[in-house]
C-alpha positions as CSV (number, residue, x, y, z in Angstrom):
1,M,0.0,0.0,0.0
2,P,1.4,3.4,-0.9
3,S,2.4,5.6,2.0
4,T,0.6,8.9,2.8
5,F,3.7,10.8,1.5
6,V,3.6,9.0,-1.9
7,V,-0.1,9.7,-2.2
8,R,0.3,13.4,-1.4
9,R,3.5,14.1,-3.3
10,I,3.1,11.9,-6.3
11,F,-0.5,10.5,-6.8
12,K,-2.3,13.8,-6.0
13,P,-0.2,16.0,-8.3
14,A,-0.5,13.4,-11.0
15,L,-4.3,13.3,-10.6
16,F,-4.4,17.1,-10.5
17,L,-2.7,17.2,-13.9
18,L,-4.9,14.4,-15.4
19,C,-8.0,16.3,-14.2
20,S,-6.7,19.5,-15.7
21,L,-6.0,17.9,-19.1
22,P,-9.4,18.2,-20.7
23,L,-9.6,21.8,-19.7
24,C,-6.1,22.5,-21.1
25,L,-7.0,20.7,-24.4
26,L,-10.1,22.9,-24.7
27,A,-7.9,26.0,-24.3
28,L,-5.5,24.7,-26.9
29,R,-8.3,24.0,-29.3
30,A,-9.7,27.5,-28.7
31,F,-6.4,29.0,-29.9
32,G,-6.2,26.6,-32.8
33,I,-3.1,24.7,-31.4
34,A,-4.6,21.3,-30.9
35,G,-7.3,21.2,-33.6
36,S,-10.5,23.3,-33.6
37,L,-13.7,23.6,-31.6
38,G,-15.7,22.5,-34.7
39,P,-18.6,24.3,-36.5
40,N,-20.4,25.1,-33.2
41,P,-17.6,26.0,-30.7
42,I,-19.9,27.0,-27.9
43,E,-21.8,23.8,-28.0
44,F,-18.6,21.8,-28.2
45,V,-17.1,23.5,-25.1
46,Q,-20.4,23.2,-23.2
47,D,-20.8,19.5,-24.0
48,T,-17.1,18.7,-23.3
49,L,-17.2,20.4,-19.9
50,G,-20.5,18.7,-18.9
51,E,-19.3,15.3,-20.0
52,W,-16.1,15.5,-18.0
53,G,-18.0,16.9,-15.0
54,L,-20.3,13.9,-15.1
55,R,-17.4,11.4,-15.6
56,L,-15.5,12.9,-12.6
57,L,-18.7,12.7,-10.4
58,I,-19.0,9.0,-11.3
59,I,-15.4,8.4,-10.5
60,T,-15.8,10.2,-7.2
61,L,-18.8,7.9,-6.4
62,A,-16.7,4.9,-7.3
63,V,-13.9,5.6,-4.8
64,T,-15.5,3.9,-1.9
65,P,-16.4,0.7,-3.7
66,L,-13.0,0.5,-5.3
67,R,-11.4,1.0,-1.9
68,D,-13.3,-2.0,-0.5
69,W,-13.1,-4.2,-3.6
70,F,-9.3,-3.9,-3.9
71,D,-8.5,-3.3,-0.3
72,A,-7.0,0.1,-1.1
73,P,-7.8,2.6,1.7
74,W,-5.4,5.2,0.2
75,L,-7.9,5.9,-2.6
76,V,-10.0,7.9,-0.2
77,Q,-7.3,10.5,-0.1
78,L,-8.0,11.2,-3.7
79,R,-11.7,11.6,-3.4
80,R,-11.9,15.3,-2.4
81,L,-9.7,16.3,-5.4
82,L,-11.9,14.4,-7.8
83,G,-15.0,15.9,-6.3
84,V,-13.7,19.5,-6.4
85,Y,-12.7,19.0,-10.0
86,A,-16.1,17.6,-10.9
87,F,-17.7,20.7,-9.4
88,V,-15.4,22.9,-11.4
89,Y,-16.3,21.2,-14.7
90,V,-20.0,21.2,-13.9
91,L,-19.9,24.9,-12.9
92,L,-18.0,25.8,-16.1
93,H,-20.5,23.8,-18.1
94,F,-23.3,25.8,-16.6
95,L,-21.5,29.2,-17.0
96,T,-20.8,28.4,-20.7
97,W,-24.5,27.9,-21.2
98,L,-25.4,31.0,-19.1
99,I,-22.9,33.4,-20.6
100,L,-21.8,32.2,-24.0
101,D,-25.0,30.4,-25.1
102,Q,-27.7,32.5,-23.4
103,D,-25.7,35.8,-23.3
104,L,-27.1,36.4,-19.8
105,Y,-30.5,37.1,-21.2
106,W,-32.5,36.5,-18.0
107,P,-36.0,36.8,-19.5
108,G,-35.1,33.8,-21.6
109,I,-32.9,31.9,-19.1
110,L,-35.3,31.6,-16.3
111,P,-38.2,30.2,-18.4
112,D,-35.7,27.9,-20.1
113,I,-34.7,26.4,-16.7
114,A,-38.3,26.0,-15.6
115,E,-39.8,24.7,-18.9
116,R,-37.1,22.4,-20.4
117,P,-36.8,19.3,-18.2
118,F,-33.2,18.4,-18.9
119,I,-32.1,21.9,-18.0
120,T,-34.2,21.8,-14.9
121,I,-32.6,18.5,-13.8
122,G,-29.1,19.7,-14.6
123,F,-29.7,23.0,-12.7
124,A,-31.0,21.1,-9.7
125,A,-27.9,18.9,-9.7
126,L,-25.7,21.9,-9.7
127,L,-27.5,23.5,-6.8
128,L,-27.2,20.4,-4.8
129,L,-23.5,20.2,-5.7
130,I,-22.7,23.7,-4.4
131,P,-22.9,22.9,-0.6
132,L,-20.7,19.8,-1.2
133,A,-18.0,22.0,-2.8
134,V,-18.3,24.7,-0.1
135,T,-17.9,22.2,2.7
136,S,-15.1,20.2,1.1
137,T,-12.4,21.8,3.3
138,N,-10.9,20.2,6.5
139,G,-12.2,23.1,8.5
140,M,-15.8,22.5,7.4
141,M,-15.4,18.8,8.0
142,R,-14.4,19.5,11.6
143,R,-17.1,22.2,12.0
144,L,-20.0,20.0,10.8
145,G,-18.9,16.8,12.4
146,K,-21.3,13.9,11.8
147,R,-23.5,16.3,9.7
148,W,-20.8,16.6,7.1
149,K,-21.1,12.9,6.2
150,T,-24.9,13.2,6.0
151,L,-24.7,16.3,3.8
152,H,-22.3,14.7,1.4
153,R,-24.7,11.8,0.9
154,L,-26.3,14.2,-1.5
155,I,-23.9,12.7,-4.1
156,Y,-26.2,9.7,-4.3
157,V,-28.9,12.1,-5.7
158,I,-26.6,14.4,-7.7
159,V,-25.0,11.7,-9.8
160,P,-28.2,10.1,-11.0
161,L,-29.6,13.6,-11.8
162,G,-26.5,14.3,-13.8
163,V,-26.9,11.0,-15.8
164,W,-30.6,11.8,-16.3
165,H,-29.7,15.3,-17.5
166,Y,-27.2,13.9,-20.0
167,W,-29.6,11.2,-21.2
168,W,-32.4,13.7,-22.0
169,Q,-29.9,16.1,-23.6
170,V,-28.5,13.6,-26.2
171,K,-31.9,12.5,-27.3
172,A,-30.8,10.1,-30.2
173,D,-27.6,8.2,-29.3
174,I,-28.1,7.1,-25.8
175,R,-25.2,4.6,-25.7
176,E,-22.9,6.7,-23.6
177,P,-25.5,7.8,-21.0
178,L,-26.7,4.2,-20.8
179,I,-23.2,3.1,-19.9
180,Y,-23.0,5.8,-17.2
181,A,-26.4,4.8,-15.9
182,T,-25.3,1.2,-15.6
183,I,-22.2,2.1,-13.8
184,V,-24.1,4.3,-11.4
185,A,-26.7,1.6,-10.8
186,V,-23.9,-0.9,-9.9
187,L,-22.2,1.6,-7.5
188,L,-25.4,2.6,-5.7
189,G,-26.7,-1.0,-5.7
190,W,-23.5,-2.2,-4.1
191,R,-23.9,0.4,-1.3
192,V,-27.5,-0.8,-0.7
193,W,-26.3,-4.4,-0.5
194,K,-23.4,-3.5,1.8
195,R,-25.7,-1.6,4.2
196,R,-28.3,-4.4,4.3
197,S,-25.6,-7.0,4.9
198,K,-24.2,-4.9,7.7
199,Y,-27.6,-4.5,9.2
200,A,-28.4,-8.2,8.9
201,K,-25.1,-9.1,10.6
202,E,-25.6,-6.7,13.5
203,H,-29.2,-8.0,13.9
204,K,-28.0,-11.6,14.0
205,E,-25.2,-10.7,16.5
206,A,-27.8,-8.9,18.7
207,Q,-30.1,-12.0,18.6
208,M,-27.2,-14.3,19.6
209,S,-26.2,-12.0,22.4
210,S,-29.7,-11.8,23.8
211,R,-30.0,-15.6,23.7
212,L,-26.7,-16.0,25.6
213,S,-27.7,-13.6,28.2
């Protein structure tokens, strides 16, 4: 198992660079260095940011199962970085739509959020994600105590909402959102199974203890 030093000094910087890569590639494309942004650059930027935000959210959700499946507790040390980056990409996805696509035209933006279901769902996911990002620091973890863990269970709602938003947005080719939906179903289903197994074990132990007494 890698030491805390290796995780902090090697794995985290490497992960930071990997998470930054899609954003850097977008910047290079914008300046015509690594290709172009295509015939509809705003849509390309918006979609790319949204897709990477969703991917990073799913990877964040996968940290705990992967930790248990592969007996790798050090993975938990990478979860906060993944979550913060996921929030950054989702926020930039929303700001691209708000500023570049909608041009901050509020008379059209607000009805769009309220009347177009996939935008409503995506906006709801963003709103739920904000308190998780705000409370991601060590100081907020200490301040909130047990409530911090309860608050961050919102991720179990946010990720399915993100997949739903993406599914409704693509309309025709649903292969990619279907893959994401399957992965999320497995990750959440495993958590439900784990909790039920733990409850059943504790219940059995309590019954045995009561019989012995």
